[in-house]
N, C-alpha and C positions, 0 to 999 in steps of 0.2 A: 256340726250342722243341727240346728234346732228347728222344730216345727211348732209354731204356736197353735194352740187349739182354739177354733173359733167358737162363739156362743152358739151358732147354729149347729156345729157339730156336738157340742156338749148336750144341747137340747135333744138331738137325735139318740145320743148314747142313754140319757135318762128316760126318754120315752121307751126305748127297748128294754131297759132294766125294769121299768114300770109294767110293761106287758108281761114279761117273764115272771116277775114277782107275783102278779095277780094270778097267773096259771098255777104257780107253785102254792099260793095261799088257798085257792080254791080246792086243789087236789088234796093238800094235807090238812085242811080245815083250820088254817090259822085265822085268828079273830083280827089280827092287826099285821101289817107289813113291817118287817124289821128295818131299823135304821141302818143304812149302809153308807159309809163315807167313800167317795170316788175320788180318786187322784189321777192326774195325767203326769206323772213324773218318773215312771219306769224307764230305765235305760238298758242297754244290752239287747240280746237276741230274743228274750221273752216278750211276748205280745201282751200278757197280763199276769197279775198275781192276785191272789186272794190271801189276806192276813187276817187272823182272828186273835184278838187279845181279849179273852174273857167273853163278854157279850158285845164288844165292839168289833164290827166287821169293816175291813177296808178293802176296796178293790183298787188295784193300781194298773194303770194302762200305759203302754208305750206310745208316745205321741208320734214318733217317727214312723213306726209300722202302721199306726192308725191312719195317718195321712196317705200313705202310699197304698193302702188297701181298704179304704174307708168302708165301702158297702159290705164287703165280705166281713170286715172286722166288726162292724156293728151287729151283723146277723150272727156270726159265729163265735168270735173271740169274746165278745161281751157275754154272750150265753154260757161259754165255757167257764169263765171266771164266776159268774154268778151261780152256776151249777155247784161249784165248790162251796160257796156260801150257803146255799140251800141245803146241800148234803150235810154240812156242818151243823147247821141248825136243827135239822130233822133227825139226824143219827148220831150226833156227838163228834167229839174230837179224836176219838180213836179209830177212825176209818182210814182206809188206804186213800191217798189223793186221787187216783184214777180208778178206784175199785168199783165194786158192783153198785154201791149206793150213788156215787157220782154218776155212773153210767145210766142208772135208772132216772135220775133227774135230767140228764141229757136226753134221753128217750122221751121224757115227759115234755121237754122243750122242743122236741122234733129236730134235734140236732145229732149229727154223727158223734160217737163218743171218741173222737180222735184226741190223742194225748198231746200231739205236737202240731204246730202250724208249718206251712211251706212258704211263708213270705220271704221275700228277698231281704236278708239282713245286713247287706254290704254297706249300707249307709247308717246302721245302727250305731249308736254311740256305746262303745265298750270300755268299761273301766279297766285300766291297766294298774295293777298293784306294784308298787315299789318291792324289789327283791333284795334280800340280804344273803351274803355267803356264810355258810357254817361248815363245820368239818367234824368228822368223828375219827375213829382209828383206820377206817377202811376206805373212805371217799369224801368228796365235797358234796354239800346239799345247798340248794337254793330255797330259802323260806320267804313267804310273803311278809309284808309289814305287819300283818295281823299276828302271825305266830312270832315275829321278832319282838313285838311289843309284849306278847304274853310272856316271853322268856324274860324280858326286862323287868316284868312284874312277878317274877319268881317261879313260873311254870317251867318244867323241864321236858325237853323232847329227846327221844332216843332213836338211834338208827335201827331200822328194821332188819339190817343184815348182822352187824356186829354187836348190837344192843348197847352200845356206848353212847353216853350223852353228846348232844350236838353242842359245839362251841364255836362262838362267833369268830370269824377270821378278822385278821387286822384291818384290812381295808373295809370290811362289812359290806357296804352298798355295792349293788350291781346296776340297778335301775329298772 
């Protein structure tokens, strides 16, 4: 189930981001507001995500959870993710994701420093990874396609119990 994001909703999100960025800029004495890319492509149970690649900041939002909780989402979830970006810009990359720096920015924004949301995620699109069967000397293991591909590219995984390498089973796929 997909939920398209309307131009009106996008405008409200950007307006909220602008308000909060202005508060941060005044508080920290920034001369210019940072450029932040905003995407509405997040899937799963997370409401949002902040990614930093050098100086490039990306805020990703879950359109399903946004549609179902729009007013609260704009006020809180948008502020939560922006607080990650502001804390990163102000204090650097070595801070804890929900540590004291992030909490201080949340307080600056007048938001509760809650780590998680309580939105209903039953309609959220969850990615199911294909699984493959492997064995060692003591048991069978199920590995996701991510680890399966790493093994195909030469990486080796070991059982945490018998410490022997994991070997693909003949049928391989499980689903």
